[in-house]
C-alpha positions in Angstrom: 0.0 -0.2 0.0 3.0 2.4 0.6 4.3 1.5 -2.7 1.2 2.7 -4.3 1.1 6.0 -1.9 4.5 6.8 -3.0 3.8 6.5 -6.5 0.6 8.4 -6.1 2.7 11.4 -4.7 5.1 11.2 -7.7 2.1 10.7 -10.3 0.5 13.6 -8.9 3.6 15.9 -9.8 3.5 14.3 -13.4 -0.2 15.2 -13.8 0.2 18.5 -12.6 3.0 19.2 -15.0 1.2 17.3 -17.7 -2.1 19.4 -17.2 0.1 22.4 -17.3 1.7 21.6 -20.2 -1.1 20.5 -22.1 -3.0 23.6 -21.3 -0.3 25.8 -22.3 0.4 23.9 -25.4 -3.2 23.8 -26.6 -4.9 26.5 -25.0 -7.5 24.5 -23.2 -9.4 26.2 -20.4 -12.2 24.5 -19.0 -11.3 23.2 -15.6 -14.5 21.5 -14.2 -13.4 18.1 -14.3 -9.4 18.1 -14.2 -8.1 20.7 -12.3 -5.3 21.2 -9.7 -7.6 20.2 -6.5 -9.2 17.1 -8.4 -5.7 16.2 -9.6 -4.1 16.2 -6.1 -6.9 14.5 -4.2 -8.0 11.8 -7.0 -4.4 10.8 -8.0 -3.5 10.1 -4.7 -6.7 8.1 -3.6 -6.7 6.3 -6.9 -3.1 5.0 -6.2 -3.6 4.4 -2.6 -6.6 2.2 -3.6 -4.7 0.6 -6.2 -1.8 -0.3 -3.7 -4.8 -1.9 -1.6 -6.1 -3.9 -4.5 -2.4 -5.0 -5.3 -2.1 -6.3 -1.8 -5.3 -8.0 -2.1 -4.3 -9.7 -5.2 -0.9 -10.8 -3.5 -2.9 -12.4 -0.8 -5.4 -14.4 -3.2 -3.1 -15.2 -5.9 0.4 -15.3 -4.2 3.3 -14.2 -6.2 1.5 -14.3 -9.5 2.0 -10.7 -10.4 1.1 -11.3 -14.2 -2.7 -11.6 -13.0 -2.7 -8.2 -11.7 -0.9 -6.6 -14.5 -2.9 -8.4 -17.2 -6.0 -6.8 -15.5 -4.4 -3.4 -14.8 -3.6 -3.5 -18.5 -7.1 -4.3 -19.6 -8.6 -2.0 -17.2 -6.2 0.7 -18.2 -7.5 -0.1 -21.9 -10.7 0.2 -21.3 -10.7 3.5 -19.4 -8.6 4.8 -22.6 -11.3 3.5 -25.0 -14.2 5.2 -22.7 -12.3 8.4 -22.4 -11.7 8.3 -26.3 -15.5 7.7 -27.4 -16.7 10.1 -24.8 -18.4 13.6 -25.5 -18.4 16.4 -23.0 -18.6 19.4 -25.1 -20.6 20.6 -28.0 -17.7 22.5 -29.5 -15.8 19.8 -31.5 -12.2 21.4 -30.6 -12.9 21.9 -26.8 -14.3 18.3 -27.0 -11.0 16.9 -28.5 -9.0 19.0 -26.3 -10.8 17.7 -23.1 -10.2 14.1 -24.5 -6.8 14.7 -24.9 -6.0 15.9 -21.4 -8.0 13.2 -19.6 -6.5 10.4 -21.9 -3.1 11.5 -21.0 -4.1 11.1 -17.3 -5.7 7.9 -17.5 -2.3 6.9 -19.3 0.1 8.0 -16.8 -1.8 6.6 -14.0 -2.5 3.2 -16.1 1.4 2.8 -16.7 1.9 3.4 -12.8 -0.9 1.2 -11.8 0.9 -1.4 -14.3 4.4 -0.9 -13.0 3.2 -1.3 -9.3 4.3 -5.0 -8.8 7.8 -3.6 -10.2 8.3 -1.1 -7.7 7.2 -3.2 -4.8 9.5 -6.0 -5.7 12.5 -3.5 -6.4 15.2 -3.6 -4.0 16.5 -0.2 -5.1 12.9 1.3 -4.4 12.9 -0.7 -1.0 16.3 0.6 0.1 16.5 4.0 -1.2 12.7 5.2 -0.7 11.5 3.0 2.3 
């Protein structure tokens, strides 16, 4: 669980940087769903919950991390697909920019969730972070 929390803190910074960079590059202005507050709280909570899910997977399936990784890849793919087919704004340009912002954040969180077993098992991570 602590691995998920630590990855969540790092991902918060990555998502904030992505948010700022994406908005500067595209000029996307609406901030109803993705804003600084939602990123800070949601990213940390989501990856803490992901750490808990991984902990449960380790209890149920033992050391078979590939089951968790396959399900995390499938879930990330599903969320990316749902983000891509979603329609939030009437203006096509703003809608496309909204999808780009949300899709980037989904992919950042997905890669982190998929890499959670690697960080959990890493001796370097255990020695220098914990």
